[in-house]
DODRENSE-301922 format. One record per atom (N, C-alpha, C): chain; atom name; x, y, z; residue number from 1; residue in three letters. Coordinates in Angstrom, 1 decimal. Layout:
N
kette,atom,u,v,w,nr,rest
A,CA,X,Y,Z,NUM,ALA
...
This chain:
166
kette,atom,u,v,w,nr,rest
A,N,-5.3,2.5,81.1,1,MET
A,CA,-6.6,2.9,81.3,1,MET
A,C,-7.2,3.8,80.3,1,MET
A,N,-6.5,4.8,79.9,2,ASN
A,CA,-6.9,5.7,78.8,2,ASN
A,C,-7.1,5.0,77.5,2,ASN
A,N,-6.2,4.0,77.2,3,THR
A,CA,-6.4,3.3,76.0,3,THR
A,C,-7.7,2.5,76.0,3,THR
A,N,-8.0,1.9,77.1,4,LEU
A,CA,-9.3,1.1,77.3,4,LEU
A,C,-10.5,2.0,77.1,4,LEU
A,N,-10.5,3.2,77.6,5,ILE
A,CA,-11.6,4.2,77.4,5,ILE
A,C,-11.7,4.6,76.0,5,ILE
A,N,-10.5,4.9,75.4,6,TYR
A,CA,-10.5,5.3,74.0,6,TYR
A,C,-11.0,4.2,73.1,6,TYR
A,N,-10.6,2.9,73.4,7,TYR
A,CA,-11.1,1.8,72.6,7,TYR
A,C,-12.6,1.6,72.7,7,TYR
A,N,-13.1,1.8,74.0,8,GLY
A,CA,-14.6,1.6,74.2,8,GLY
A,C,-15.3,2.7,73.5,8,GLY
A,N,-14.9,3.9,73.5,9,LEU
A,CA,-15.5,5.0,72.8,9,LEU
A,C,-15.5,4.8,71.3,9,LEU
A,N,-14.4,4.4,70.8,10,SER
A,CA,-14.2,4.1,69.4,10,SER
A,C,-15.2,3.0,68.9,10,SER
A,N,-15.3,2.0,69.7,11,LEU
A,CA,-16.2,0.9,69.4,11,LEU
A,C,-17.7,1.3,69.4,11,LEU
A,N,-18.0,2.2,70.4,12,CYS
A,CA,-19.4,2.7,70.4,12,CYS
A,C,-19.7,3.6,69.2,12,CYS
A,N,-18.7,4.4,68.8,13,LEU
A,CA,-18.9,5.3,67.7,13,LEU
A,C,-19.0,4.5,66.4,13,LEU
A,N,-18.2,3.5,66.2,14,ALA
A,CA,-18.2,2.6,65.0,14,ALA
A,C,-19.5,1.9,64.9,14,ALA
A,N,-20.0,1.4,66.0,15,THR
A,CA,-21.3,0.7,66.0,15,THR
A,C,-22.4,1.7,65.6,15,THR
A,N,-22.4,2.9,66.2,16,ASN
A,CA,-23.4,3.9,65.9,16,ASN
A,C,-23.4,4.3,64.4,16,ASN
A,N,-22.2,4.5,63.8,17,ILE
A,CA,-22.0,4.8,62.4,17,ILE
A,C,-22.6,3.7,61.6,17,ILE
A,N,-22.3,2.4,61.9,18,SER
A,CA,-22.8,1.3,61.2,18,SER
A,C,-24.3,1.2,61.2,18,SER
A,N,-24.9,1.4,62.3,19,VAL
A,CA,-26.4,1.4,62.4,19,VAL
A,C,-26.9,2.5,61.6,19,VAL
A,N,-26.3,3.7,61.7,20,GLN
A,CA,-26.8,4.9,60.9,20,GLN
A,C,-26.7,4.6,59.4,20,GLN
A,N,-25.6,4.1,59.0,21,SER
A,CA,-25.4,3.8,57.5,21,SER
A,C,-26.4,2.7,57.1,21,SER
A,N,-26.7,1.7,57.9,22,ASN
A,CA,-27.7,0.7,57.6,22,ASN
A,C,-29.1,1.4,57.4,22,ASN
A,N,-29.4,2.2,58.3,23,ILE
A,CA,-30.7,2.9,58.3,23,ILE
A,C,-30.8,3.8,57.0,23,ILE
A,N,-29.7,4.5,56.7,24,GLU
A,CA,-29.7,5.3,55.5,24,GLU
A,C,-29.9,4.5,54.3,24,GLU
A,N,-29.3,3.3,54.2,25,GLN
A,CA,-29.4,2.4,53.1,25,GLN
A,C,-30.9,1.9,53.0,25,GLN
A,N,-31.5,1.6,54.1,26,LEU
A,CA,-32.9,1.1,54.1,26,LEU
A,C,-33.8,2.2,53.6,26,LEU
A,N,-33.5,3.4,54.0,27,ARG
A,CA,-34.3,4.6,53.6,27,ARG
A,C,-34.2,4.8,52.1,27,ARG
A,N,-32.9,4.8,51.7,28,LYS
A,CA,-32.6,5.1,50.3,28,LYS
A,C,-33.3,4.1,49.3,28,LYS
A,N,-33.4,2.8,49.7,29,ASN
A,CA,-33.9,1.8,48.8,29,ASN
A,C,-35.4,1.5,49.0,29,ASN
A,N,-36.0,2.1,49.9,30,TYR
A,CA,-37.4,1.7,50.2,30,TYR
A,C,-38.3,1.9,49.1,30,TYR
A,N,-38.3,3.0,48.4,31,PHE
A,CA,-39.3,3.2,47.3,31,PHE
A,C,-38.9,2.4,46.1,31,PHE
A,N,-37.6,2.2,45.9,32,GLY
A,CA,-37.2,1.3,44.8,32,GLY
A,C,-37.7,-0.1,45.0,32,GLY
A,N,-37.8,-0.5,46.3,33,ALA
A,CA,-38.3,-1.9,46.6,33,ALA
A,C,-39.8,-2.1,46.3,33,ALA
A,N,-40.5,-0.9,46.2,34,THR
A,CA,-41.9,-1.0,45.9,34,THR
A,C,-42.1,-1.3,44.4,34,THR
A,N,-41.0,-1.1,43.6,35,GLN
A,CA,-41.1,-1.3,42.2,35,GLN
A,C,-40.2,-2.4,41.7,35,GLN
A,N,-39.2,-2.8,42.4,36,GLU
A,CA,-38.3,-3.8,41.9,36,GLU
A,C,-38.1,-4.9,43.0,36,GLU
A,N,-38.4,-6.1,42.6,37,GLU
A,CA,-38.3,-7.3,43.5,37,GLU
A,C,-36.9,-7.5,44.0,37,GLU
A,N,-35.9,-7.3,43.1,38,SER
A,CA,-34.5,-7.5,43.5,38,SER
A,C,-34.0,-6.6,44.6,38,SER
A,N,-34.5,-5.4,44.6,39,ILE
A,CA,-34.1,-4.4,45.7,39,ILE
A,C,-34.8,-4.9,47.0,39,ILE
A,N,-36.0,-5.3,46.9,40,CYS
A,CA,-36.7,-5.7,48.1,40,CYS
A,C,-36.0,-6.9,48.7,40,CYS
A,N,-35.7,-7.9,47.9,41,LYS
A,CA,-35.0,-9.1,48.3,41,LYS
A,C,-33.7,-8.8,48.9,41,LYS
A,N,-32.9,-7.9,48.3,42,GLN
A,CA,-31.6,-7.5,48.7,42,GLN
A,C,-31.7,-6.9,50.1,42,GLN
A,N,-32.6,-6.0,50.3,43,GLU
A,CA,-32.7,-5.3,51.6,43,GLU
A,C,-33.2,-6.3,52.7,43,GLU
A,N,-34.1,-7.2,52.4,44,ILE
A,CA,-34.5,-8.2,53.4,44,ILE
A,C,-33.3,-9.1,53.8,44,ILE
A,N,-32.5,-9.5,52.9,45,GLU
A,CA,-31.3,-10.3,53.2,45,GLU
A,C,-30.3,-9.5,54.0,45,GLU
A,N,-30.1,-8.3,53.6,46,ARG
A,CA,-29.2,-7.4,54.3,46,ARG
A,C,-29.6,-7.2,55.8,46,ARG
A,N,-30.8,-6.9,56.0,47,ILE
A,CA,-31.3,-6.6,57.4,47,ILE
A,C,-31.4,-7.9,58.2,47,ILE
A,N,-31.7,-9.0,57.5,48,ASN
A,CA,-31.7,-10.3,58.2,48,ASN
A,C,-30.3,-10.6,58.8,48,ASN
A,N,-29.2,-10.1,58.1,49,GLY
A,CA,-27.9,-10.4,58.6,49,GLY
A,C,-27.4,-9.3,59.6,49,GLY
A,N,-28.2,-8.3,59.9,50,SER
A,CA,-27.8,-7.3,60.8,50,SER
A,C,-27.8,-7.7,62.2,50,SER
A,N,-26.9,-7.3,63.0,51,THR
A,CA,-26.8,-7.7,64.4,51,THR
A,C,-27.6,-6.7,65.3,51,THR
A,N,-27.8,-5.5,64.8,52,SER
A,CA,-28.5,-4.5,65.6,52,SER
A,C,-29.9,-4.3,64.9,52,SER
A,N,-30.9,-4.2,65.8,53,GLU
A,CA,-32.2,-3.9,65.2,53,GLU
A,C,-32.9,-2.9,66.1,53,GLU
A,N,-32.7,-1.6,65.8,54,SER
A,CA,-33.3,-0.5,66.4,54,SER
A,C,-34.8,-0.5,66.0,54,SER
A,N,-35.6,0.3,66.7,55,ALA
A,CA,-37.0,0.4,66.3,55,ALA
A,C,-37.2,0.8,64.8,55,ALA
A,N,-36.3,1.7,64.3,56,ILE
A,CA,-36.4,2.1,62.9,56,ILE
A,C,-36.1,1.0,62.0,56,ILE
A,N,-35.0,0.2,62.3,57,GLU
A,CA,-34.6,-0.9,61.5,57,GLU
A,C,-35.7,-2.0,61.5,57,GLU
A,N,-36.3,-2.2,62.7,58,MET
A,CA,-37.4,-3.1,62.8,58,MET
A,C,-38.6,-2.7,61.9,58,MET
A,N,-38.9,-1.4,61.9,59,ALA
A,CA,-40.0,-0.9,61.1,59,ALA
A,C,-39.7,-1.2,59.6,59,ALA
A,N,-38.5,-0.8,59.2,60,TYR
A,CA,-38.1,-1.1,57.8,60,TYR
A,C,-38.1,-2.6,57.5,60,TYR
A,N,-37.7,-3.4,58.4,61,HIS
A,CA,-37.7,-4.8,58.2,61,HIS
A,C,-39.1,-5.3,58.0,61,HIS
A,N,-40.0,-4.8,58.8,62,GLY
A,CA,-41.4,-5.1,58.6,62,GLY
A,C,-42.0,-4.6,57.3,62,GLY
A,N,-41.7,-3.4,57.0,63,ALA
A,CA,-42.2,-2.8,55.7,63,ALA
A,C,-41.7,-3.6,54.5,63,ALA
A,N,-40.4,-4.0,54.5,64,TYR
A,CA,-39.9,-4.8,53.4,64,TYR
A,C,-40.5,-6.1,53.3,64,TYR
A,N,-40.8,-6.8,54.5,65,HIS
A,CA,-41.5,-8.1,54.4,65,HIS
A,C,-42.9,-7.9,53.9,65,HIS
A,N,-43.6,-6.9,54.3,66,MET
A,CA,-45.0,-6.6,53.7,66,MET
A,C,-44.9,-6.4,52.2,66,MET
A,N,-43.9,-5.6,51.8,67,LEU
A,CA,-43.7,-5.4,50.4,67,LEU
A,C,-43.4,-6.7,49.6,67,LEU
A,N,-42.6,-7.5,50.3,68,TRP
A,CA,-42.1,-8.8,49.7,68,TRP
A,C,-43.3,-9.6,49.3,68,TRP
A,N,-44.4,-9.5,50.1,69,ALA
A,CA,-45.6,-10.4,49.8,69,ALA
A,C,-46.1,-10.2,48.4,69,ALA
A,N,-46.0,-9.0,47.9,70,LYS
A,CA,-46.5,-8.7,46.6,70,LYS
A,C,-45.7,-9.4,45.5,70,LYS
A,N,-44.5,-9.8,45.8,71,TYR
A,CA,-43.7,-10.5,44.8,71,TYR
A,C,-43.8,-12.0,44.8,71,TYR
A,N,-44.5,-12.5,45.8,72,LEU
A,CA,-44.6,-13.9,46.0,72,LEU
A,C,-45.9,-14.4,45.2,72,LEU
A,N,-45.9,-15.7,44.8,73,SER
A,CA,-47.0,-16.1,44.0,73,SER
A,C,-48.0,-17.0,44.8,73,SER
A,N,-47.5,-17.8,45.8,74,ALA
A,CA,-48.3,-18.6,46.6,74,ALA
A,C,-49.1,-17.8,47.6,74,ALA
A,N,-50.4,-17.9,47.7,75,PRO
A,CA,-51.2,-17.2,48.6,75,PRO
A,C,-50.8,-17.3,50.1,75,PRO
A,N,-50.4,-18.5,50.5,76,LEU
A,CA,-50.0,-18.7,51.9,76,LEU
A,C,-48.7,-18.0,52.2,76,LEU
A,N,-47.8,-18.1,51.2,77,SER
A,CA,-46.5,-17.4,51.4,77,SER
A,C,-46.7,-15.9,51.4,77,SER
A,N,-47.6,-15.4,50.6,78,LYS
A,CA,-47.9,-14.0,50.6,78,LYS
A,C,-48.4,-13.6,52.0,78,LYS
A,N,-49.3,-14.3,52.5,79,LEU
A,CA,-49.9,-14.0,53.8,79,LEU
A,C,-48.9,-14.1,54.9,79,LEU
A,N,-48.1,-15.2,54.9,80,ASN
A,CA,-47.1,-15.3,56.0,80,ASN
A,C,-46.0,-14.2,56.0,80,ASN
A,N,-45.6,-13.8,54.8,81,SER
A,CA,-44.7,-12.7,54.7,81,SER
A,C,-45.3,-11.4,55.2,81,SER
A,N,-46.5,-11.1,54.8,82,PHE
A,CA,-47.2,-10.0,55.3,82,PHE
A,C,-47.4,-10.0,56.8,82,PHE
A,N,-47.8,-11.1,57.4,83,LYS
A,CA,-48.0,-11.2,58.8,83,LYS
A,C,-46.7,-11.0,59.6,83,LYS
A,N,-45.6,-11.6,59.0,84,LYS
A,CA,-44.3,-11.4,59.7,84,LYS
A,C,-43.9,-9.9,59.7,84,LYS
A,N,-44.2,-9.2,58.6,85,GLY
A,CA,-43.9,-7.8,58.5,85,GLY
A,C,-44.8,-7.0,59.4,85,GLY
A,N,-46.0,-7.3,59.5,86,LYS
A,CA,-47.0,-6.7,60.4,86,LYS
A,C,-46.5,-6.8,61.9,86,LYS
A,N,-46.1,-8.0,62.3,87,GLU
A,CA,-45.6,-8.2,63.6,87,GLU
A,C,-44.4,-7.3,63.9,87,GLU
A,N,-43.4,-7.2,63.0,88,LEU
A,CA,-42.3,-6.4,63.1,88,LEU
A,C,-42.7,-4.9,63.2,88,LEU
A,N,-43.6,-4.5,62.4,89,MET
A,CA,-44.0,-3.1,62.4,89,MET
A,C,-44.7,-2.8,63.8,89,MET
A,N,-45.6,-3.7,64.2,90,ASP
A,CA,-46.2,-3.5,65.5,90,ASP
A,C,-45.2,-3.4,66.7,90,ASP
A,N,-44.2,-4.2,66.6,91,SER
A,CA,-43.2,-4.2,67.6,91,SER
A,C,-42.4,-2.9,67.6,91,SER
A,N,-42.1,-2.4,66.4,92,ALA
A,CA,-41.4,-1.1,66.3,92,ALA
A,C,-42.2,0.0,66.8,92,ALA
A,N,-43.5,0.0,66.6,93,LEU
A,CA,-44.4,1.0,67.1,93,LEU
A,C,-44.5,1.0,68.6,93,LEU
A,N,-44.5,-0.2,69.2,94,LYS
A,CA,-44.5,-0.3,70.6,94,LYS
A,C,-43.2,0.2,71.2,94,LYS
A,N,-42.1,0.1,70.5,95,LYS
A,CA,-40.8,0.6,71.0,95,LYS
A,C,-40.8,2.1,70.9,95,LYS
A,N,-41.3,2.7,69.8,96,ARG
A,CA,-41.2,4.1,69.6,96,ARG
A,C,-42.4,4.7,69.0,96,ARG
A,N,-43.5,4.6,69.7,97,TYR
A,CA,-44.8,5.2,69.2,97,TYR
A,C,-44.6,6.7,69.1,97,TYR
A,N,-45.1,7.2,68.0,98,GLY
A,CA,-45.0,8.6,67.8,98,GLY
A,C,-43.9,9.0,66.8,98,GLY
A,N,-43.0,8.1,66.6,99,ASP
A,CA,-41.9,8.3,65.7,99,ASP
A,C,-42.5,8.5,64.3,99,ASP
A,N,-42.3,9.7,63.7,100,PRO
A,CA,-42.9,10.0,62.4,100,PRO
A,C,-42.5,9.0,61.3,100,PRO
A,N,-41.2,8.6,61.3,101,GLU
A,CA,-40.7,7.7,60.3,101,GLU
A,C,-41.4,6.3,60.3,101,GLU
A,N,-41.6,5.8,61.5,102,ILE
A,CA,-42.3,4.5,61.7,102,ILE
A,C,-43.7,4.6,61.2,102,ILE
A,N,-44.4,5.7,61.7,103,HIS
A,CA,-45.8,5.9,61.2,103,HIS
A,C,-45.9,6.1,59.7,103,HIS
A,N,-44.9,6.7,59.1,104,PHE
A,CA,-44.9,6.9,57.7,104,PHE
A,C,-44.7,5.6,57.0,104,PHE
A,N,-43.9,4.7,57.5,105,LEU
A,CA,-43.7,3.4,56.9,105,LEU
A,C,-45.0,2.6,56.9,105,LEU
A,N,-45.6,2.6,58.1,106,ARG
A,CA,-46.9,1.9,58.2,106,ARG
A,C,-48.0,2.5,57.3,106,ARG
A,N,-48.0,3.8,57.2,107,LEU
A,CA,-48.9,4.5,56.3,107,LEU
A,C,-48.8,4.1,54.9,107,LEU
A,N,-47.5,4.0,54.4,108,THR
A,CA,-47.3,3.6,53.0,108,THR
A,C,-47.8,2.2,52.7,108,THR
A,N,-47.7,1.3,53.7,109,ILE
A,CA,-48.2,0.0,53.5,109,ILE
A,C,-49.7,0.0,53.6,109,ILE
A,N,-50.2,0.6,54.6,110,GLN
A,CA,-51.7,0.6,54.7,110,GLN
A,C,-52.4,1.2,53.5,110,GLN
A,N,-51.8,2.3,53.0,111,GLN
A,CA,-52.4,3.0,51.8,111,GLN
A,C,-52.5,2.1,50.6,111,GLN
A,N,-51.6,1.1,50.5,112,HIS
A,CA,-51.6,0.3,49.3,112,HIS
A,C,-51.8,-1.2,49.5,112,HIS
A,N,-52.1,-1.6,50.7,113,ALA
A,CA,-52.4,-3.0,51.0,113,ALA
A,C,-53.7,-3.4,50.5,113,ALA
A,N,-53.8,-4.6,50.0,114,PRO
A,CA,-55.1,-5.1,49.4,114,PRO
A,C,-56.2,-5.1,50.6,114,PRO
A,N,-57.4,-4.7,50.2,115,GLY
A,CA,-58.5,-4.6,51.2,115,GLY
A,C,-58.7,-5.8,52.0,115,GLY
A,N,-58.5,-7.0,51.3,116,ILE
A,CA,-58.8,-8.3,52.0,116,ILE
A,C,-58.0,-8.4,53.3,116,ILE
A,N,-56.8,-7.8,53.3,117,LEU
A,CA,-55.9,-7.9,54.5,117,LEU
A,C,-56.4,-7.1,55.7,117,LEU
A,N,-57.3,-6.1,55.4,118,LYS
A,CA,-57.9,-5.2,56.4,118,LYS
A,C,-56.8,-4.6,57.2,118,LYS
A,N,-55.8,-4.1,56.5,119,TYR
A,CA,-54.6,-3.4,57.1,119,TYR
A,C,-54.7,-1.9,56.7,119,TYR
A,N,-55.8,-1.3,57.1,120,ASN
A,CA,-56.0,0.1,56.8,120,ASN
A,C,-56.7,0.9,57.9,120,ASN
A,N,-56.7,0.4,59.1,121,LYS
A,CA,-57.5,1.0,60.2,121,LYS
A,C,-56.7,2.1,60.9,121,LYS
A,N,-55.5,2.3,60.6,122,ASN
A,CA,-54.7,3.3,61.3,122,ASN
A,C,-54.2,4.4,60.4,122,ASN
A,N,-54.8,4.6,59.3,123,ILE
A,CA,-54.3,5.6,58.4,123,ILE
A,C,-54.4,7.0,59.0,123,ILE
A,N,-55.6,7.4,59.6,124,GLN
A,CA,-55.7,8.7,60.2,124,GLN
A,C,-54.8,8.9,61.4,124,GLN
A,N,-54.7,7.8,62.2,125,GLU
A,CA,-53.7,7.9,63.3,125,GLU
A,C,-52.3,8.2,62.8,125,GLU
A,N,-51.9,7.5,61.8,126,ASP
A,CA,-50.5,7.7,61.3,126,ASP
A,C,-50.4,9.1,60.7,126,ASP
A,N,-51.3,9.6,60.0,127,ILE
A,CA,-51.3,10.9,59.4,127,ILE
A,C,-51.1,11.9,60.6,127,ILE
A,N,-51.9,11.7,61.6,128,HIS
A,CA,-51.9,12.6,62.8,128,HIS
A,C,-50.5,12.6,63.5,128,HIS
A,N,-50.0,11.4,63.7,129,GLN
A,CA,-48.7,11.2,64.4,129,GLN
A,C,-47.6,11.8,63.5,129,GLN
A,N,-47.6,11.7,62.2,130,ILE
A,CA,-46.6,12.2,61.4,130,ILE
A,C,-46.6,13.8,61.4,130,ILE
A,N,-47.8,14.3,61.3,131,THR
A,CA,-47.9,15.8,61.3,131,THR
A,C,-47.6,16.4,62.7,131,THR
A,N,-48.0,15.6,63.7,132,GLN
A,CA,-47.8,16.1,65.1,132,GLN
A,C,-46.3,16.1,65.5,132,GLN
A,N,-45.6,15.1,64.9,133,HIS
A,CA,-44.2,15.0,65.3,133,HIS
A,C,-43.3,15.3,64.1,133,HIS
A,N,-43.8,16.2,63.2,134,TRP
A,CA,-43.1,16.5,62.0,134,TRP
A,C,-41.6,17.0,62.2,134,TRP
A,N,-41.5,17.9,63.2,135,GLU
A,CA,-40.2,18.5,63.5,135,GLU
A,C,-39.1,17.5,63.9,135,GLU
A,N,-39.5,16.3,64.4,136,SER
A,CA,-38.6,15.3,64.9,136,SER
A,C,-38.2,14.3,63.8,136,SER
A,N,-38.7,14.5,62.6,137,ALA
A,CA,-38.3,13.6,61.5,137,ALA
A,C,-36.8,13.8,61.3,137,ALA
A,N,-36.0,12.8,61.1,138,PRO
A,CA,-34.6,12.8,61.2,138,PRO
A,C,-33.8,13.5,60.0,138,PRO
A,N,-34.5,13.8,58.9,139,SER
A,CA,-33.8,14.4,57.8,139,SER
A,C,-34.7,15.2,56.8,139,SER
A,N,-34.2,16.1,56.1,140,THR
A,CA,-34.9,16.9,55.2,140,THR
A,C,-35.4,15.9,54.0,140,THR
A,N,-34.5,15.0,53.6,141,GLN
A,CA,-34.9,14.1,52.6,141,GLN
A,C,-36.1,13.2,52.9,141,GLN
A,N,-36.1,12.7,54.2,142,LEU
A,CA,-37.3,12.0,54.6,142,LEU
A,C,-38.5,12.8,54.6,142,LEU
A,N,-38.4,14.1,55.1,143,LYS
A,CA,-39.6,15.0,55.1,143,LYS
A,C,-40.1,15.2,53.7,143,LYS
A,N,-39.1,15.3,52.7,144,LYS
A,CA,-39.5,15.5,51.3,144,LYS
A,C,-40.3,14.3,50.8,144,LYS
A,N,-39.8,13.1,51.2,145,GLN
A,CA,-40.5,11.8,50.7,145,GLN
A,C,-41.9,11.8,51.3,145,GLN
A,N,-42.0,12.1,52.6,146,ILE
A,CA,-43.3,12.1,53.3,146,ILE
A,C,-44.3,13.1,52.6,146,ILE
A,N,-43.8,14.3,52.4,147,LYS
A,CA,-44.7,15.3,51.8,147,LYS
A,C,-45.1,14.9,50.4,147,LYS
A,N,-44.2,14.3,49.6,148,GLU
A,CA,-44.5,13.8,48.3,148,GLU
A,C,-45.6,12.7,48.3,148,GLU
A,N,-45.4,11.8,49.3,149,PHE
A,CA,-46.4,10.8,49.5,149,PHE
A,C,-47.8,11.3,49.8,149,PHE
A,N,-47.8,12.3,50.7,150,PHE
A,CA,-49.1,12.9,51.1,150,PHE
A,C,-49.7,13.6,49.9,150,PHE
A,N,-48.9,14.2,49.0,151,VAL
A,CA,-49.5,14.9,47.8,151,VAL
A,C,-49.9,13.9,46.8,151,VAL
A,N,-49.1,12.9,46.5,152,SER
A,CA,-49.5,11.9,45.5,152,SER
A,C,-50.7,11.1,45.9,152,SER
A,N,-50.9,10.9,47.2,153,ASN
A,CA,-52.0,10.1,47.6,153,ASN
A,C,-53.2,10.9,48.1,153,ASN
A,N,-53.1,12.3,48.0,154,GLN
A,CA,-54.1,13.2,48.4,154,GLN
A,C,-54.6,13.0,49.8,154,GLN
A,N,-53.6,12.9,50.7,155,LEU
A,CA,-53.9,12.6,52.1,155,LEU
A,C,-54.1,13.9,53.0,155,LEU
A,N,-53.6,15.0,52.5,156,LEU
A,CA,-53.7,16.2,53.2,156,LEU
A,C,-54.2,17.4,52.3,156,LEU
A,N,-54.9,18.3,52.9,157,ASP
A,CA,-55.3,19.4,52.1,157,ASP
A,C,-54.2,20.5,52.0,157,ASP
A,N,-54.3,21.5,51.2,158,GLU
A,CA,-53.3,22.5,51.1,158,GLU
A,C,-52.9,23.2,52.4,158,GLU
A,N,-53.9,23.5,53.2,159,THR
A,CA,-53.6,24.1,54.5,159,THR
A,C,-52.6,23.3,55.3,159,THR
A,N,-52.9,22.0,55.4,160,HIS
A,CA,-52.1,21.1,56.2,160,HIS
A,C,-50.7,20.9,55.6,160,HIS
A,N,-50.7,20.8,54.3,161,LEU
A,CA,-49.4,20.7,53.5,161,LEU
A,C,-48.5,21.8,53.8,161,LEU
A,N,-49.0,23.0,53.8,162,LYS
A,CA,-48.2,24.2,54.0,162,LYS
A,C,-47.6,24.3,55.4,162,LYS
A,N,-48.2,23.6,56.3,163,LYS
A,CA,-47.6,23.6,57.7,163,LYS
A,C,-46.4,22.7,57.8,163,LYS
A,N,-46.3,21.8,56.8,164,LEU
A,CA,-45.1,20.9,56.8,164,LEU
A,C,-44.0,21.5,56.1,164,LEU
A,N,-43.2,22.3,56.9,165,GLN
A,CA,-42.0,23.0,56.3,165,GLN
A,C,-40.9,22.0,56.1,165,GLN
A,N,-40.2,22.3,55.0,166,LEU
A,CA,-39.0,21.5,54.7,166,LEU
A,C,-37.7,22.3,55.0,166,LEU
């Protein structure tokens, strides 16, 4: 009986570590994917092969698909990739609304999406959710990326930036 319990706990721990390392990899490569097609393609293929899709993974999956659209040449392919990503992002937000990382991913896409897509209506909502739930961001590295994004895109004034402690 103890062996069975130990095996079950070991399996749960291994699965959790696998999911965490997958999320870390998605985080690590996200900004590289905005500049390099091969990184974006690699991450989409990797997450497509994943058996677990938490809300965070779903949000990254969506963000990578929306990024992928910029690397495609056919207009219909671009639109379909973007739509697939948007659906994944919306599903992730339904699962974990208020999660600063998910709102951050959506914000990065909205900030740079072509105007014709009309995917920019939630920018202020995302900024609010990120700043409101700042303390629950999972890592200092992520907080640093978010703060750098806010600065480089001039989304917050100095007073609000100072409130975002690292």
